[in-house]
C-alpha positions as CSV (number, residue, x, y, z in Angstrom):
1,M,-58.7,-67.8,-83.6
2,S,-59.6,-66.5,-80.1
3,K,-58.1,-67.9,-77.0
4,D,-61.4,-69.4,-75.9
5,S,-62.2,-71.0,-79.3
6,K,-61.4,-74.7,-79.8
7,P,-59.1,-75.7,-82.7
8,E,-61.0,-76.9,-85.7
9,K,-61.2,-80.6,-86.1
10,P,-59.6,-82.0,-89.3
11,E,-61.9,-83.0,-92.1
12,K,-63.4,-86.4,-91.6
13,L,-61.4,-89.1,-93.3
14,S,-63.6,-91.4,-95.4
15,K,-63.3,-95.2,-95.0
16,K,-62.2,-95.5,-98.7
17,S,-59.4,-92.9,-98.3
18,Y,-58.4,-94.5,-95.0
19,M,-58.2,-98.0,-96.4
20,K,-56.3,-96.8,-99.5
21,E,-53.6,-95.1,-97.4
22,L,-53.5,-97.9,-94.9
23,R,-52.9,-100.5,-97.6
24,K,-50.1,-98.4,-99.0
25,L,-48.4,-98.0,-95.6
26,Q,-48.9,-101.7,-94.8
27,G,-47.1,-102.5,-98.1
28,E,-44.2,-100.4,-96.9
29,L,-44.3,-102.3,-93.5
30,C,-43.8,-105.5,-95.5
31,H,-40.7,-104.0,-97.1
32,L,-39.5,-102.9,-93.7
33,Q,-40.1,-106.4,-92.4
34,E,-37.8,-107.9,-95.1
35,W,-35.1,-105.3,-94.3
36,V,-35.3,-106.1,-90.5
37,K,-34.8,-109.8,-91.3
38,H,-32.1,-109.1,-93.8
39,K,-30.1,-106.9,-91.5
40,G,-30.9,-108.7,-88.3
41,L,-32.2,-105.6,-86.7
42,R,-33.7,-105.6,-83.2
43,V,-36.5,-103.1,-82.6
44,I,-38.8,-102.4,-79.6
45,I,-41.9,-100.3,-80.0
46,V,-43.6,-99.2,-76.7
47,F,-47.2,-98.1,-76.9
48,E,-48.5,-96.2,-73.8
49,G,-51.5,-94.0,-73.2
50,R,-54.7,-93.6,-71.2
51,D,-57.3,-96.3,-71.2
52,A,-59.3,-96.2,-74.4
53,A,-56.6,-94.1,-76.1
54,G,-56.6,-96.5,-79.1
55,K,-53.5,-98.6,-78.5
56,G,-55.1,-101.9,-79.5
57,G,-56.5,-100.7,-82.8
58,T,-53.3,-98.9,-83.7
59,I,-51.3,-102.1,-83.0
60,R,-53.7,-104.2,-85.1
61,A,-53.3,-101.8,-88.0
62,L,-49.6,-102.0,-87.7
63,T,-49.4,-105.8,-87.5
64,E,-52.3,-107.2,-89.5
65,R,-50.3,-107.6,-92.8
66,V,-46.9,-108.6,-91.5
67,S,-45.6,-111.9,-90.0
68,P,-46.2,-112.5,-86.3
69,R,-42.8,-114.2,-86.3
70,V,-41.2,-110.9,-87.1
71,F,-43.6,-108.4,-85.5
72,R,-44.4,-109.8,-82.1
73,T,-46.9,-108.2,-79.8
74,V,-46.5,-108.5,-76.1
75,A,-49.4,-107.7,-73.7
76,L,-48.5,-109.0,-70.3
77,P,-51.1,-109.7,-67.6
78,A,-50.8,-108.5,-64.0
79,P,-47.6,-109.9,-62.4
80,S,-47.8,-113.1,-60.4
81,D,-46.6,-113.3,-56.8
82,R,-43.3,-114.7,-58.1
83,Q,-42.8,-112.0,-60.6
84,K,-43.6,-109.3,-58.0
85,S,-40.5,-110.6,-56.1
86,Q,-38.3,-110.3,-59.1
87,M,-36.4,-107.2,-60.3
88,Y,-39.1,-105.0,-61.7
89,V,-38.1,-105.0,-65.4
90,Q,-37.2,-108.7,-65.4
91,R,-40.4,-110.0,-66.9
92,Y,-40.2,-107.6,-69.7
93,I,-36.6,-108.3,-70.6
94,E,-37.4,-112.0,-71.4
95,H,-39.6,-110.8,-74.3
96,F,-36.9,-108.5,-75.9
97,P,-36.2,-109.1,-79.6
98,A,-33.6,-111.4,-81.1
99,A,-32.0,-110.5,-84.5
100,G,-34.7,-109.9,-87.2
101,E,-37.5,-109.1,-84.8
102,V,-39.7,-106.2,-83.9
103,V,-41.3,-106.5,-80.5
104,I,-44.4,-104.3,-79.7
105,F,-45.3,-103.7,-76.1
106,D,-49.0,-103.0,-75.6
107,R,-48.2,-101.4,-72.3
108,S,-44.7,-102.0,-70.8
109,W,-42.5,-101.3,-67.9
110,Y,-44.1,-97.9,-67.9
111,N,-47.0,-99.4,-66.0
112,R,-45.1,-98.3,-62.9
113,A,-45.2,-94.7,-64.0
114,G,-48.9,-94.9,-64.7
115,V,-51.5,-97.3,-63.4
116,E,-49.4,-98.7,-60.6
117,Y,-48.6,-95.3,-59.3
118,V,-52.0,-93.8,-59.7
119,M,-53.9,-96.8,-58.4
120,G,-51.5,-97.4,-55.4
121,F,-50.0,-100.7,-56.6
122,C,-46.6,-99.4,-55.9
123,T,-45.2,-97.1,-53.3
124,K,-44.1,-93.5,-53.9
125,K,-40.5,-94.6,-53.2
126,Q,-40.8,-97.3,-55.9
127,H,-42.3,-94.9,-58.3
128,A,-39.5,-92.3,-57.7
129,R,-36.9,-95.0,-58.0
130,F,-38.4,-96.1,-61.4
131,L,-38.3,-92.6,-62.8
132,E,-34.7,-92.3,-61.7
133,V,-33.4,-95.6,-63.1
134,C,-35.6,-95.9,-66.2
135,P,-33.4,-93.6,-68.4
136,Q,-30.3,-95.6,-67.4
137,F,-32.1,-98.9,-68.2
138,E,-33.1,-97.6,-71.6
139,K,-29.6,-96.4,-72.3
140,Y,-28.4,-99.9,-71.7
141,I,-31.1,-101.1,-74.2
142,T,-30.0,-98.7,-76.9
143,D,-26.3,-99.2,-76.3
144,S,-26.8,-102.9,-76.9
145,G,-27.9,-102.1,-80.4
146,I,-31.7,-102.2,-80.0
147,L,-33.8,-99.5,-81.6
148,L,-36.3,-98.3,-78.9
149,L,-39.3,-96.3,-80.0
150,K,-41.8,-94.9,-77.4
151,I,-45.2,-93.7,-78.5
152,W,-47.7,-92.0,-76.2
153,L,-51.3,-92.0,-77.5
154,D,-52.9,-88.8,-76.3
155,S,-56.7,-88.6,-76.2
156,S,-58.9,-85.9,-74.9
157,D,-61.3,-86.0,-71.9
158,E,-64.3,-85.8,-74.2
159,E,-63.1,-88.6,-76.5
160,Q,-62.3,-91.0,-73.6
161,K,-65.7,-90.4,-72.2
162,R,-67.4,-91.2,-75.5
163,R,-65.4,-94.4,-76.0
164,F,-66.1,-95.6,-72.4
165,E,-69.8,-95.0,-73.0
166,A,-69.7,-96.9,-76.3
167,R,-68.1,-99.8,-74.5
168,I,-70.7,-99.8,-71.8
169,E,-73.6,-99.8,-74.3
170,D,-72.2,-102.1,-77.0
171,P,-72.2,-105.9,-76.0
172,L,-69.4,-106.4,-78.6
173,R,-67.2,-103.9,-76.8
174,Q,-67.9,-104.6,-73.2
175,W,-65.1,-107.1,-73.0
176,K,-62.8,-104.1,-73.4
177,L,-63.8,-102.7,-70.0
178,S,-61.1,-103.8,-67.6
179,P,-61.4,-103.4,-63.8
180,M,-59.0,-100.4,-64.1
181,D,-61.0,-98.6,-66.8
182,L,-63.8,-96.9,-64.7
183,P,-61.5,-95.9,-61.8
184,S,-59.1,-94.4,-64.4
185,R,-61.9,-92.3,-65.7
186,S,-62.5,-90.7,-62.2
187,K,-58.8,-90.2,-61.8
188,W,-58.2,-88.2,-65.0
189,F,-56.0,-85.5,-63.5
190,E,-54.0,-88.0,-61.4
191,Y,-53.2,-89.8,-64.6
192,S,-52.3,-86.4,-66.2
193,R,-49.9,-85.5,-63.5
194,A,-48.4,-89.0,-63.6
195,R,-47.9,-88.7,-67.4
196,D,-46.2,-85.3,-67.0
197,M,-43.8,-86.7,-64.4
198,M,-43.0,-89.7,-66.6
199,L,-42.3,-87.5,-69.7
200,E,-40.2,-85.1,-67.7
201,A,-38.1,-87.9,-66.3
202,T,-37.8,-90.4,-69.2
203,D,-37.9,-88.3,-72.4
204,S,-34.3,-88.7,-73.3
205,E,-32.1,-88.1,-76.3
206,H,-31.4,-91.9,-76.7
207,A,-35.1,-92.9,-76.1
208,P,-37.4,-89.9,-76.8
209,W,-41.2,-90.0,-76.4
210,Y,-43.4,-89.2,-79.4
211,I,-46.9,-88.0,-78.7
212,L,-49.6,-89.2,-81.0
213,N,-52.9,-87.4,-81.2
214,S,-55.4,-90.3,-81.1
215,D,-58.8,-88.6,-80.9
216,N,-59.3,-89.6,-84.5
217,K,-58.5,-93.3,-84.7
218,K,-58.1,-93.5,-88.5
219,R,-55.7,-90.6,-88.7
220,A,-53.8,-91.7,-85.6
221,R,-53.2,-95.2,-87.1
222,L,-51.9,-93.7,-90.4
223,N,-49.7,-91.1,-88.7
224,C,-48.3,-93.8,-86.4
225,I,-47.3,-96.2,-89.1
226,Q,-45.8,-93.4,-91.2
227,H,-43.8,-92.2,-88.3
228,I,-42.4,-95.7,-87.5
229,L,-41.5,-96.1,-91.2
230,N,-39.6,-92.7,-90.9
231,L,-37.8,-93.7,-87.8
232,I,-36.4,-97.0,-89.0
233,P,-34.2,-96.6,-92.1
234,Y,-34.8,-99.4,-94.6
235,K,-34.4,-100.2,-98.2
236,K,-36.6,-102.2,-100.5
237,L,-35.0,-105.5,-101.3
238,K,-35.3,-107.2,-104.7
239,R,-37.4,-110.3,-104.5
240,E,-36.8,-113.3,-106.7
241,K,-39.7,-114.0,-109.1
242,V,-41.9,-116.8,-107.7
243,K,-43.2,-119.5,-110.0
244,L,-45.9,-121.9,-108.8
245,P,-44.9,-125.5,-109.6
246,E,-47.2,-127.8,-111.5
247,R,-49.0,-130.5,-109.4
248,S,-47.3,-133.8,-109.8
249,E,-49.5,-136.6,-111.0
250,K,-47.3,-139.3,-109.4
251,G,-49.4,-141.3,-107.0
252,A,-52.6,-139.5,-108.0
253,Y,-55.8,-140.6,-106.4
254,D,-59.3,-139.1,-105.6
255,D,-58.1,-137.4,-102.4
256,R,-61.5,-135.6,-101.9
257,A,-63.4,-138.8,-102.0
258,S,-61.1,-140.3,-99.3
259,L,-62.7,-137.8,-96.8
260,E,-66.1,-139.3,-97.1
261,G,-67.4,-140.5,-93.7
262,R,-65.4,-137.9,-91.8
263,K,-67.0,-135.2,-89.6
264,F,-67.5,-131.9,-91.5
265,V,-68.3,-128.4,-90.2
266,P,-72.0,-127.7,-91.1
267,E,-72.3,-125.2,-93.9
268,K,-74.9,-122.8,-92.5
269,Y,-73.8,-119.8,-94.5
C-alpha cells in the first residue's frame, strides 16, 4: 500500500452476524454481572470521544441485557451554579460504585480536558491544573480498590460529518443535536489538540486509555464489549435450577372480570 492510499475498510458486517455476536457477548456480560455481585467488585467505565463518536449506542449495547441496578449509567447535565462552586470532581464522586456495581460514565470529569477547555468554559489555568491533578485523583480511585477503565471512541472527520448531516436531516435524530455539536464540528483541530494533551497527561499505568475505532458502529460495539470482558477477570457461577411454582387455587376468583368498568389503553394495533 502506498503512502497516499487509504487503508482498506473492513468487510461490512451483516446485521445477522452482528446480532449473533452481540447476543453471545451480552450473555457473557450477564455472567460478568453475577461475578461482580458475588465478589462485591466496584468498577467504573469512562466513555469519552468527540461528538457523534458513538458513545450512546455503545453504552446501550453494553447495558441492554443487564440489570440497571448493577450496571448504572451516569450522564450528568451541565453543572448548576452551586456545583460550579464545589471541588471540580465532587459531583462525579457521589455517583461512584458501591460493592457489586459497575458505573458507566457517558462523559465524565474529562469534560474539563475537552469541551470545557475548547469552548472556553474553563480557564487555561484550570485546564492545566486538571491535567496535573487528574492522574493523582485516579490513583486514589484505583488504590481504593475500584477498577477504572477509560475508553476513547475515535471517529474520523468524514464519519463525524456524515453523522451530523444524518442528524440534521432525520427528525428522529435531531434531538441528538446538542448546542455544542455544531460548534464542535468547526473546532475539529482544537478538539484534536485537546485530546492529544489529555492522553499525554492522563494515560497512566494505573488508569490507561484504550482507543476504540468507532467509524463502524457495529464493530466498535462488539470490540468494546469484548475488551471490557477481557479487562475484568470473572468466572461463570453455577446457578440453581429454577422451577416455576404452580398457581395456588386458594381464594380463586375471576380476576379478569373484576377489571370491567376500568379505563383501558385503546388497542389500535
